[in-house]
C-alpha distance (Angstrom), angle and dihedral (degrees) to the residues before:
residue distance angle dihedral
M1 . . .
N2 3.77 . .
K3 3.79 105.0 .
N4 3.79 93.5 -152.1
R5 3.75 101.8 50.7
G6 3.77 139.9 31.2
I7 3.73 131.0 28.4
S8 3.77 122.5 -56.0
T9 3.77 118.1 -99.8
T10 3.83 86.5 -122.4
I11 3.76 107.5 114.5
A12 3.76 117.8 -122.7
G13 3.79 109.4 -110.0
V14 3.73 136.2 -172.6
V15 3.77 114.2 -96.2
I16 3.80 120.3 -157.1
V17 3.78 110.7 -147.5
I18 3.86 128.3 -168.7
A19 3.80 110.0 -171.5
L20 3.86 117.8 -152.1
V21 3.73 114.0 -160.2
I22 3.80 115.1 -160.1
G23 3.75 113.0 -152.0
A24 3.75 127.0 -156.4
A25 3.79 126.7 -139.1
G26 3.81 125.0 -167.1
G27 3.79 97.2 -3.2
Y28 3.82 118.7 -45.1
F29 3.76 101.0 -14.8
L30 3.81 113.4 128.1
A31 3.79 118.1 -112.3
P32 3.81 125.0 -159.7
A33 3.77 113.5 -75.6
K34 3.77 115.3 -96.2
I35 3.75 118.9 -150.7
Q36 3.76 115.5 -133.3
E37 3.74 109.8 -148.9
V38 3.82 112.8 -121.3
Q39 3.78 125.9 -177.9
V40 3.78 106.9 -114.0
T41 3.86 118.4 -147.5
Q42 3.75 116.5 -158.1
P43 3.80 120.6 -148.7
K44 3.78 109.3 -88.3
L45 3.84 96.8 -151.2
K46 3.75 125.8 73.5
G47 3.80 137.0 162.3
V48 3.80 126.2 9.3
L49 3.80 123.1 -20.0
N50 3.79 114.7 -156.7
I51 3.83 118.5 -138.3
G52 3.79 116.8 -168.9
A53 3.85 125.5 -132.4
A54 3.77 116.2 -167.1
L55 3.79 103.0 -172.3
P56 3.84 137.5 163.0
L57 3.77 96.4 -113.8
T58 3.81 88.3 159.9
G59 3.81 131.1 21.7
D60 3.78 133.5 41.1
L61 3.80 97.5 -16.8
A62 3.81 101.8 33.4
T63 3.80 94.1 129.7
Y64 3.76 90.6 60.1
G65 3.80 93.7 43.9
E66 3.78 90.0 55.2
N67 3.83 91.4 49.2
A68 3.83 89.7 48.9
R69 3.73 93.2 52.7
V70 3.77 94.1 53.1
A71 3.82 91.4 47.3
L72 3.80 91.4 49.4
N73 3.75 91.6 49.8
L74 3.80 91.0 55.3
A75 3.85 91.7 49.7
L76 3.82 89.2 48.3
Q77 3.76 92.9 52.6
E78 3.81 91.5 50.4
I79 3.75 95.8 46.1
N80 3.83 95.5 47.6
T81 3.80 90.6 47.2
L82 3.83 89.2 55.1
L83 3.80 92.3 44.6
N84 3.82 89.2 53.5
Q85 3.78 92.7 47.5
T86 3.81 92.0 52.0
N87 3.82 95.2 43.2
A88 3.79 89.7 -124.3
G89 3.81 93.0 166.9
Y90 3.81 95.7 -128.3
Q91 3.79 141.5 65.1
L92 3.83 132.9 -153.1
N93 3.80 123.1 -122.0
I94 3.80 128.6 -169.6
I95 3.78 121.2 -142.2
Y96 3.80 111.1 -162.3
E97 3.79 125.2 -150.2
D98 3.84 127.8 -179.5
T99 3.83 113.2 -129.0
Q100 3.79 92.8 -177.9
T101 3.85 84.6 -142.6
K102 3.84 87.8 -78.6
P103 3.80 122.3 131.5
D104 3.81 95.7 -145.2
V105 3.81 92.6 48.1
A106 3.84 90.1 47.2
L107 3.82 90.5 57.1
T108 3.78 91.6 50.3
K109 3.79 92.0 48.7
T110 3.83 90.9 47.8
Q111 3.74 90.9 54.9
S112 3.83 90.6 48.3
L113 3.74 91.6 50.7
A114 3.82 92.4 48.2
S115 3.81 88.5 53.2
K116 3.78 88.6 57.0
G117 3.77 93.1 56.9
C118 3.82 99.7 -96.2
Q119 3.81 108.8 153.1
V120 3.81 91.2 174.7
I121 3.80 126.2 43.0
L122 3.80 122.3 -170.2
G123 3.79 124.6 -159.6
Y124 3.82 130.9 39.1
Y125 3.81 94.4 157.0
S126 3.85 94.5 -171.4
S127 3.76 124.5 57.0
G128 3.79 90.5 -132.9
E129 3.80 88.8 61.9
L130 3.76 93.1 48.3
R131 3.84 93.6 47.0
N132 3.79 91.2 49.9
C133 3.78 91.5 53.6
Q134 3.81 97.0 41.9
T135 3.83 99.7 92.9
Y136 3.80 92.8 44.6
A137 3.77 91.8 50.3
T138 3.79 95.0 48.3
T139 3.83 93.2 45.3
N140 3.83 92.1 49.7
Q141 3.84 96.0 36.5
L142 3.76 94.5 -119.4
V143 3.80 118.2 156.2
L144 3.81 113.1 -132.6
I145 3.80 119.2 -169.9
S146 3.81 121.3 -172.6
P147 3.82 123.8 -167.6
S148 3.81 93.6 -165.4
S149 3.82 115.1 27.0
T150 3.78 104.6 119.0
A151 3.83 105.2 162.4
I152 3.77 111.7 140.6
S153 3.87 89.1 -142.5
L154 3.86 87.1 69.6
A155 3.82 93.9 52.8
I156 3.81 87.2 102.4
D157 3.78 138.9 98.5
K158 3.83 103.4 -66.3
P159 3.83 115.8 164.1
Y160 3.79 114.7 -144.4
I161 3.82 92.6 14.3
F162 3.83 122.4 103.7
R163 3.73 133.1 174.3
F164 3.79 121.4 -158.3
C165 3.80 91.4 -160.2
P166 3.82 132.2 65.7
A167 3.79 121.2 -98.7
D168 3.82 121.4 -108.5
D169 3.78 93.9 -100.9
K170 3.86 80.3 83.3
Q171 3.78 99.7 38.6
G172 3.79 94.7 51.1
P173 3.80 96.2 58.3
A174 3.84 90.2 45.5
M175 3.81 91.2 55.6
A176 3.80 93.5 44.5
R177 3.77 91.5 52.7
G178 3.78 90.0 47.1
M179 3.79 91.2 53.3
V180 3.81 93.6 49.0
S181 3.81 91.2 46.8
L182 3.83 89.4 59.1
G183 3.78 93.1 51.8
I184 3.84 98.7 -97.6
S185 3.80 116.3 147.6
H186 3.84 101.7 159.9
I187 3.82 128.8 46.5
V188 3.83 137.7 -177.2
S189 3.80 111.5 -157.7
I190 3.82 129.0 -150.2
W191 3.75 116.5 -175.4
R192 3.78 150.6 161.3
G193 3.74 112.4 -87.2
D194 3.78 97.9 -126.3
T195 3.80 139.7 92.9
Y196 3.81 91.5 -81.3
G197 3.79 97.8 48.3
D198 3.83 94.7 41.5
G199 3.77 93.6 49.3
L200 3.83 97.9 45.1
V201 3.79 94.7 45.2
N202 3.78 90.9 50.5
S203 3.84 92.3 46.6
T204 3.78 91.3 49.8
Q205 3.74 97.2 44.7
T206 3.81 93.8 46.7
K207 3.81 91.8 54.7
F208 3.84 91.9 41.3
A209 3.78 90.3 55.5
A210 3.81 90.5 47.2
L211 3.82 86.6 56.3
G212 3.76 91.3 54.5
G213 3.82 100.1 -94.1
T214 3.79 129.6 129.9
Y215 3.81 129.8 -143.2
D216 3.79 139.5 -170.3
S217 3.84 102.4 -89.9
A218 3.80 94.1 -148.9
G219 3.75 100.0 39.4
I220 3.84 119.5 169.7
R221 3.81 117.3 -71.7
Y222 3.77 112.8 -175.9
D223 3.80 136.3 -162.7
I224 3.78 111.3 -95.7
N225 3.82 89.2 -142.4
A226 3.82 93.9 58.0
V227 3.79 114.6 117.2
E228 3.82 96.0 -165.9
H229 3.81 131.0 30.2
S230 3.79 108.3 -162.7
T231 3.81 94.5 125.8
E232 3.75 93.3 49.8
V233 3.80 93.0 47.2
A234 3.78 91.9 49.7
L235 3.81 88.6 55.9
L236 3.84 89.6 45.7
A237 3.80 89.5 54.8
Q238 3.81 90.6 53.0
K239 3.78 93.1 49.3
V240 3.79 93.7 46.5
Q241 3.73 91.9 48.0
S242 3.81 91.7 52.4
T243 3.81 91.6 48.2
V244 3.81 93.4 47.2
D245 3.81 89.2 50.1
L246 3.74 88.5 58.1
Y247 3.79 103.0 38.8
G248 3.81 110.0 13.5
A249 3.82 129.3 -104.6
S250 3.81 97.7 -91.0
T251 3.79 93.1 65.4
V252 3.82 98.0 42.5
A253 3.79 126.6 84.8
V254 3.82 140.8 174.3
Y255 3.81 116.1 -128.0
A256 3.80 111.7 -155.6
V257 3.78 118.2 -169.7
T258 3.78 102.5 -173.9
F259 3.74 147.1 127.1
E260 3.79 119.7 -126.0
E261 3.78 91.4 -51.3
I262 3.81 81.9 89.4
V263 3.82 82.8 93.0
S264 3.83 90.5 65.1
I265 3.78 91.9 43.7
M266 3.83 94.4 49.8
T267 3.77 92.1 44.7
A268 3.77 89.1 57.5
A269 3.82 92.7 41.1
N270 3.81 90.5 56.4
Q271 3.83 87.5 72.8
Y272 3.81 92.8 64.1
P273 3.84 115.3 69.3
I274 3.81 91.6 -159.3
L275 3.85 91.2 63.5
S276 3.76 93.0 57.5
Q277 3.84 92.0 49.3
V278 3.85 93.1 67.8
K279 3.77 132.5 56.8
W280 3.78 121.6 -97.5
F281 3.82 126.6 -150.0
G282 3.75 126.7 -163.4
S283 3.79 141.3 -171.0
D284 3.84 140.4 -125.8
G285 3.82 88.4 -81.9
A286 3.81 90.7 72.5
A287 3.84 105.0 21.8
L288 3.82 112.3 116.7
S289 3.83 91.2 5.2
D290 3.82 110.6 164.4
K291 3.81 89.3 -152.5
V292 3.76 90.9 61.8
I293 3.76 97.2 55.0
K294 3.87 95.0 38.8
D295 3.82 92.8 58.3
A296 3.84 105.9 77.1
T297 3.83 95.4 -155.5
V298 3.82 93.3 48.5
A299 3.80 94.0 42.0
N300 3.81 90.5 52.2
F301 3.75 91.6 47.1
S302 3.81 91.9 48.5
A303 3.83 92.1 49.8
T304 3.82 91.7 46.6
T305 3.82 94.2 50.9
R306 3.83 92.9 37.7
F307 3.88 94.9 -132.6
P308 3.86 101.9 -158.9
S309 3.82 104.6 -161.8
T310 3.82 125.8 -168.0
Y311 3.82 133.9 -122.0
F312 3.81 126.9 167.7
A313 3.75 108.6 -100.7
P314 3.81 116.9 -112.1
T315 3.76 118.1 -155.5
F316 3.83 112.8 -99.7
S317 3.85 111.6 -115.2
S318 3.72 142.4 139.2
N319 3.82 87.9 -94.1
L320 3.78 90.0 57.7
E321 3.78 91.1 49.6
K322 3.77 92.7 49.7
V323 3.82 94.9 53.4
R324 3.82 93.0 39.5
D325 3.81 91.2 50.8
Y326 3.81 92.2 47.7
V327 3.79 92.6 52.3
N328 3.76 90.7 46.2
Q329 3.80 93.4 50.0
T330 3.81 91.5 47.6
L331 3.85 101.2 40.5
G332 3.80 104.0 15.8
R333 3.77 95.7 -122.6
T334 3.79 142.8 90.5
A335 3.79 117.3 -80.8
D336 3.78 110.9 -119.9
P337 3.83 117.9 -135.5
Y338 3.78 90.8 -106.1
A339 3.78 91.7 60.7
L340 3.86 86.9 52.5
G341 3.80 86.8 50.3
M342 3.82 91.5 54.4
Y343 3.81 89.2 53.7
D344 3.80 89.8 52.3
E345 3.80 92.9 46.3
L346 3.77 94.0 59.3
W347 3.82 92.5 46.6
V348 3.85 91.6 50.9
V349 3.82 91.3 48.6
A350 3.82 89.8 48.4
K351 3.79 89.9 52.7
C352 3.80 91.7 49.2
I353 3.80 90.6 51.6
G354 3.74 92.8 48.2
F355 3.77 94.9 45.9
T356 3.83 95.7 47.7
Q357 3.82 96.8 32.8
Q358 3.79 85.7 -140.6
Y359 3.75 133.1 107.1
T360 3.77 105.1 -156.3
G361 3.77 130.6 118.2
S362 3.77 89.3 -123.6
S363 3.79 96.3 54.9
I364 3.82 94.4 44.5
N365 3.81 91.7 46.3
K366 3.81 89.3 57.1
A367 3.79 95.3 48.1
L368 3.81 103.4 34.7
K369 3.79 102.7 83.1
T370 3.83 93.0 49.6
M371 3.77 92.8 43.8
A372 3.82 91.8 48.7
G373 3.80 90.6 51.3
L374 3.79 90.7 54.2
T375 3.78 93.4 51.0
F376 3.79 130.0 92.0
G377 3.74 102.8 -164.5
S378 3.82 136.2 168.1
T379 3.88 87.8 -69.4
G380 3.76 93.9 47.3
W381 3.80 127.2 -114.8
I382 3.81 110.2 2.7
Q383 3.76 102.6 -143.5
L384 3.82 112.8 170.2
D385 3.79 123.8 -160.2
Q386 3.81 128.4 -135.4
F387 3.81 89.5 -77.2
G388 3.80 95.5 51.7
D389 3.80 91.9 -104.9
R390 3.80 125.5 127.3
S391 3.80 112.0 -93.4
I392 3.82 98.4 -151.8
G393 3.85 114.2 119.0
D394 3.83 105.8 -174.8
Y395 3.86 120.3 106.0
Q396 3.75 137.2 -162.3
F397 3.81 123.9 -141.6
W398 3.84 117.9 -140.3
E399 3.79 125.6 -166.8
V400 3.84 137.5 -177.0
Y401 3.80 117.9 -114.4
A402 3.85 134.0 176.8
V403 3.80 113.0 -107.1
N404 3.84 87.6 -173.2
S405 3.74 136.0 -29.3
T406 3.78 94.0 -64.8
T407 3.78 105.5 24.4
F408 3.79 129.4 72.2
N409 3.77 134.0 -178.8
W410 3.79 141.4 174.2
K411 3.77 121.4 -101.4
L412 3.84 132.7 -169.2
S413 3.78 103.4 -111.1
G414 3.82 106.9 169.3
L415 3.80 149.8 -1.7
Y416 3.79 130.0 -134.6
T417 3.78 113.5 -150.8
A418 3.82 112.1 -157.8
T419 3.77 98.2 -160.8
S420 3.77 92.1 60.6
D421 3.82 97.7 25.4
T422 3.76 90.7 -131.7
V423 3.79 137.5 128.6
T424 3.79 124.6 -139.5
W425 3.84 113.1 -158.4
Y426 3.76 117.4 -153.8
P427 3.84 124.0 -140.0
């Protein structure tokens, strides 16, 4: 927490005050104390309040779900310690459900969490999950907060739905500028066939064209339920070869908008020499993936093709360091910005509950945007726009590098600054 700005993480409590008025008679002699009657308000909340967490603990985004769970547990410990110290009269509890990164499963889990008294549910790592639960949440006045849904199609008025990350109308231009800054002028895209993949590819290609680049108009859109991608990668190799024949390998790149199925895609791509002769670029669905660096073939391929992948850029602070270090100590890997976002989500919800002394979706929905805007969390200032989405526009680039002959890791390799539309690459 920044000590100079923002509200304290101390939760507003109810204070019971009895005012004693001391009267004076005949000058400064003390008279008997007179009690002034004051209406006393008792705390409204007692016991245990259940908060839902709908996370991809298995499936295409399991790495990120694991990170999120660890970050949430840290926030929960801190919040409950403070509630105990201030005799708040209640505690928070998190109920975890595995969405498997599947929209239909996410809806079932949402209904289950609602039946257990959860008025707020955190998670929904894919935009497809969030979209599938939107109507149910609005109808039942449940607040859903995602740290990672970025689909442009959800950058709309959506009561009870909040996203602590920016939409892809910001990520696309960041990636396009990053490509151009590395000398790329022609791209062939391969992407998930869902609202996230469609929106991000379109956003990136539109900006890339505006910067003078060209792209394969058809591209390769694959079924999100596919478990292997050999057919799609064979077609990708043909398209890349044709583009390289026209323009040369140094100006051509593959743009892969994926989740952790990038492992399957790169495993297949490793069989085609032409695909390792061009640069690859990725998205927030694969950046910092543990699966990428734990698979030797894929890690080598990523390092060879560079594979800069984007994440929105949280503001560096002691809060960020604390959560990052906790995740690293627990899981042995770098905390992604969405895990940091989950930590912040629980703190903002806790503040809303403490301030309103109510635990209903309706009351939290009314307070959340204001409370978020007054909070400096592990991701920095949490300013939400008119659609309840984060308004930040800066992005980090992460790449895989070889620590030694058998070990790989992710490194922060660059920063896109929205105000100047520039990318700074680090040594």
